[in-house]
Structure formats: C-alpha cells, structure tokens
N, C-alpha and C positions, 0 to 999 in steps of 0.2 A: 272621161276614161283615162286611166294612167297610161303612160308610154309603154308600148309593146317592147319587151326586152327578150333577148336571146342570151342564155347563160353560158359562161365560159366553157364548161365541159362539152357543150354542143359544138362550139368552134374547134375545140381540141379534137373531138371525134372526127370532124371533117378535115380540117386543114393540117393538123399535126399527125393524126393516125391514119385517117381514111385516104389521104392523098400523099402519104409517105412514099417516096420514090418517084412521084409525079410533080413534086413541087419544084418548078424551075425558077431561076432568078427572075425571069420576066413575070411569071405569075406572082411571085413574092412581092415584086415591086408594084404590080397592079393592085394587089390586095392592100398594100400600104397606102396607095393613093385614095382608096375608098374607105380607109379608116381601120384596117386590120393589119397591125404591124407584128409579123411573126418573129421578128428579131428581138422582141421584148416579151416580157411576161404578159400573157393574155389578161385582159381586163375582166372583172367579175361578170360584167354583162355588156351587151352591145345593143344599140337601138335596132329596131326592125328594118329601117331603111338601110343602115350599114350592112346588116346581115344580107338583105336582098341584093345589094350591090356586089358584095363579096361572092355570093352564090352565082350571080349572073356572070361576073367576070371569069370565074373559075370554069363554068360550063362552056362559055364561048372559047376560052383558050385551050381547054383540054379536049373538047369535042367539037371543034369547028366544022367538022365534016358531017355532023348530025343535025337534024331539025332541033330547034330550041327545046321542045317538049321532051324529046328523047334524051338530049344532053342533060337537062335538068333532072330527069328521073334517074339517070345513071349516077349523077352526083349525089342524089338522095340515098341511093343504095350504098354508095361509098361511105357516106356519113354514118349510116347505121352500122356498117361493117367496122368502121373506125371507133364508133361510140361503144361497141361491144367490147373493145379492148381497153376502155377506161375502167377505173375502179367501180364507179357507179353503174356503168353499162354491164359489166360482168355479173354483178348482183342482179340487176333487173332482168337480163336475158336468161339467167339461170332459172329464175322463177317462171318466166314466160314459156320456157320449154316444157315445164311441168303442167302448165295450164292448157296447152293446145291452142289451135287457131281461133276458135270462136271466143273463148274467154280471154285470149290474148288481145284480140281486136277490141273486145269490150272494154279493155283498159287503155284504149288509145288516148283518151283525154289525160289520164294520169301519167302515161308515158311521155307524151309531148310536154305536159306541164312540168315535168322534171327538167326539161331543157329550155322552157320559156315561161312567160307569165301570162299568156293570153289564150292558149288553145281551148276551144270548146268543141265537144264532139257528141254526136248522138247516133246510135246504132238502131237499125231496123232489120229484123230477120226477114229473109226471103225464102230460105230453105235450110235444111240441116248443114249445107256446105256453102251458103252464100248469104250475103247481107249487103245493105247499103249503109255507108258511113258518111254522115254529114259532118263537115268541119268548117270552122270560120277562117279558112286560109284564103287570102286574097291574092289576086294577080297571078303572075307566072310562077310564084312559089308553090302553087298547087301541084305543079308537075314534080318539083323537088320532093314534096310530101308524098306524092304518089310512089316515087321510087323508095322513099323511106318506109312507107307502109309495106311495099312488096318485100323488101329485105327483112322487115320485122316479122312478116308472115312466114317467110322462109325460116327464120330463127325459132318459130314456135314448132317447127317440124311439119308444117303443112305440105302436102304433096301437090305439085303442080299449082302453086299459088298464082293468082291473077288479081290485079288491081287496075281498074279502068276509071278514068274520069267520066262520070255519067252525065253530070249536069253542073253548071256553075253560074254564079253571078259575079259582080265586081267584088262582093264581100265574102262569098262562101263557095263551097264546092261539095258535091255529093259523089262519092266513089262507090263503085260496085266491086265488092271484094268476094272472091270465091277460091275454092280449093277442091281437090279431088278427095273423096272419101275412100280411104285405102283398106280399112278393116274395122271390125267391131271395136277394137281397142281405141282407134281414133275417134269413133263416135262417142265413146264414153268420155273422152277428154274435151270434145267440142261442145 
C-alpha cells in the first residue's frame, strides 16, 4: 500500500486558517518539532504520522482542559471551518449546500480524498435523517474526523446535526450521523 499522505490545503485549512488567532509561538514551535514548519511554505503533502502528531500536539495545547476525544473533535471542526475559507473549500462547500445533508454525506469519500490519498467510506441508510458511515480512519484521528464530519454536516444546512462514534477497530470506524428533518424542502434535498 502506498504511503498515506495528507495534502497541503488540508494543513492550510487547519493550521493557517482554522487556527488563525490561536497559533501561539509555543504551538508553532511544537508543530515544527513534529515536522510542520509554518514559517516556511507548506509542503505539497505530509505523511500520515506527521499529520497525526501535529493534530495531537495542537489538540493538547489548545484544549488541555478537555478529554482527548472532545479536543480532537473540536480541532476537526476548526479544520473544516478553515478549509471552507480556502479556494478549493469554497467551491466544494458551495456545492454541498445545494446537495443537502444526505447527499453531502454520501460524498464523504470524495471530500476527504480531496485532502488525502487514502480515505475510503461506505454509507448505510438507517432512516430519512440518519445513516451509518464507515471510514478507514485509524487511531485517535477518528475523533478529529468526527468533528470534521459534524462541521461538514452543518455546512450542508443540516438542522441539529449529530455525529457519534458508534463502533471502531484499530483500522476503521463507524459513525452514526443524524439531523433533524425541518420541512418538506429539506426532505427533497436529503
């Protein structure tokens, strides 16, 4: 299997845009020690281990008062918020708003693959406003992805979105994704 890579605009979404205003000299230095030097031009891609280390360091420094799972999910939300401000993100999320929650989540693999070279995803319908989403996210990064999915679901216009880690192994995770059905117009888009 080829090396798992995370692409430059994903790091830009989190570390440059999503954490703008929260990037302290201490965090900047810790990121440099794990292989992400924000004082230089970002590399075209970073290895999965470097990405995981950078995410973990950031979650611990920025949310030391929270449990790891919550801290990582919050960081995932920030990444999506920041990614939406990138050129590629603006285009992608403009389309997602038109698609609505269900069709937006059905594009999870394509969305994540725009930011990395490894994501696989499968969706199983549970009801008109809920589904299970299996992904090949390993280790603690599953909670970061949980937050990213929640922010992405919000970006589709979903009312009261919820993303829970339902089940996981060392190599994958299944999320339960749901939202409130607000009106007939929403049903047409889901």
